[in-house]
N, C-alpha and C positions, 0 to 999 in steps of 0.2 A: 531312758526310762527316768533318769534322776531330775531332768527337766521337769517332765510331767509330774512326777511326785513332789517336787518343790513348789510348783503351782498350784497344785491342789491343795497342800499345807496351806500356801498362803490364802487361798481362797476360802478353804476350812475357818482360818483364824480370822478372816476379816467377817465371813458369813456367821459365825458361832456368836461372836461378839457383838455384831450387828445386830442380830436378830434378839439378843438378851437386852441390849440397851434400847432397840425398838419397842419392845413388850413393856418397859419402863416410860415409853414417850420420851426418850432421851435423844432426840433428833440429831443433837450437835454432835453426840458421842457415835453415833452411826455414821455420820458422815466422815468423822475422824477415823473409825475403824475402816471404812471403804477406802479413803485415801491414804492410810497406812498401808494397806494390802497392793493397791494400785502403784503407788511410790516405790513399795519393796519391788514388785515385779520389774518397774522400769529401772531401779538401781541395779538390780540382778543383770538386766540385759547390758546394763552399760558397766559392768563390773565395778561397783562402787561396794566394796566387800565392807565397809565398815558400817553399812546402813544395817546389815542384818543384827548385829548385836544391838543396835539401837530398836530395830522392830521386834526383837526379842524382850527387852527391857520394856517397852510401851505396851506388848500384847500380855506379859504376865501381870504387869501393873495395872492395866485395865481390866484383866480378870480379877485381880484380887479386889480392886476397887468395887467391881460390881457384885462380888460374892458379900463385899462388906455392906453394900448397899442395900442387899435382900434381893439382888436379882438371880434368877435361876441357877444353881451352881453347875448343874450339868453343862450349860451352855457357857458358862465362863471358863471351867475346867477345859472345854474343847476348844475353847479359844486359846488358852494358855498351851494347849498341847499342839495345836497348829503352830503356834509361834516357834514352840521349842524344835518342830520338825522340821519347819521350814529354816531355822535358824541352822540347825543340823545338815540338813540337806545344801544350804548355801556353802557352809563351810567346807563339806565334803567336794561340792563342785569345785573350789578353790584348789584343794588339794590336788584333784584329778588334773587340773590346767597346771599344775607345778610338779607333776609326778614323773619319775624317773623314767626315760622312754624303755628300759629294761623290765619295769613292773607290769606284772599281769593286772592291767587295768579292767578285764573283765571279770577275773574272780574276785578281785578288790570291790568293785561296783555291786557284784553278787551279793556277797555277804554284808556290805554296809545296806543295801538296799532291803535286803531280808530282814536286818535289825528294824529298820524304818517301820517296814510293815507291822512287824510284831508289836512295837510301841504303839503304833496307830491303832491296833486292834485290842491291845490292853487298854487304851485311853477310852475307845469306844466302850468297852464292859464297863470301865469304871464311871464313865458318864451316866452309863445307863444305871447303874446301882446309885449313882447319886439323883438321877431323876426320881427312882422311886421312893426316897426319903428327903423330903427338902430338909436343907438344914440353914439356920441364919448363925453365922459366924461374926467375931470380931475381925477388924482388918489384919491385925497381926497374924490372927489364926489363919485366915483365908491364905494369905501370903505363905505362910509355914507349910499348910496343906499342899497347896500346889508345887512348892518346891520340893518337899520332901516326897510327896508322889512321884515327881519326874526324877530325884536322883534314885529312888528305889526302883524304879522301872531300868532306867538306864545303866545303873550300876550294878544292881544284884540280879534282877529277873532275866535280862538280856544276855550277860555272859553266860549264866546257868543252862538258859535254852539253848545257847549255840553250841556248850559242849556238849550237851544232849542230842542236839541233831546231829554233831559230827560223829558221835559214838555209833549212831543208826547207819551212817554210810560206809 
């Protein structure tokens, strides 16, 4: 399941960024988005772990640049979110490969993938809200928005939601 979600996240990143760049007629950037995604899938298959961090930087940076240049904020936000989810899942898969044999990997995977699904769903809602009201921001504001949004979701919303769901059980 983690592999499927990783592939979907990378495709999500490439497709969202590529679509946004295509709307502006930036075909070189579209090719870069597709190549970055394809190379990321290849690197993950070959277990080139450092590439995930590079792909995260590229995805968030390209999204921020797109927002700064007036491309659809919702598509750029989705591209950045796909990069963050792909990076997280890549790091998680590396953790699973190095896990202690005594750990309950199924439980660990269940909780982590639950978090990923929640972050993805919240990202879709956020992108939908951004699509309703187009915004034009400075580059620094775009970068800050993407980073703060991701930190808020990863550090505040997700732990609260997990505690809430655990109380229900």
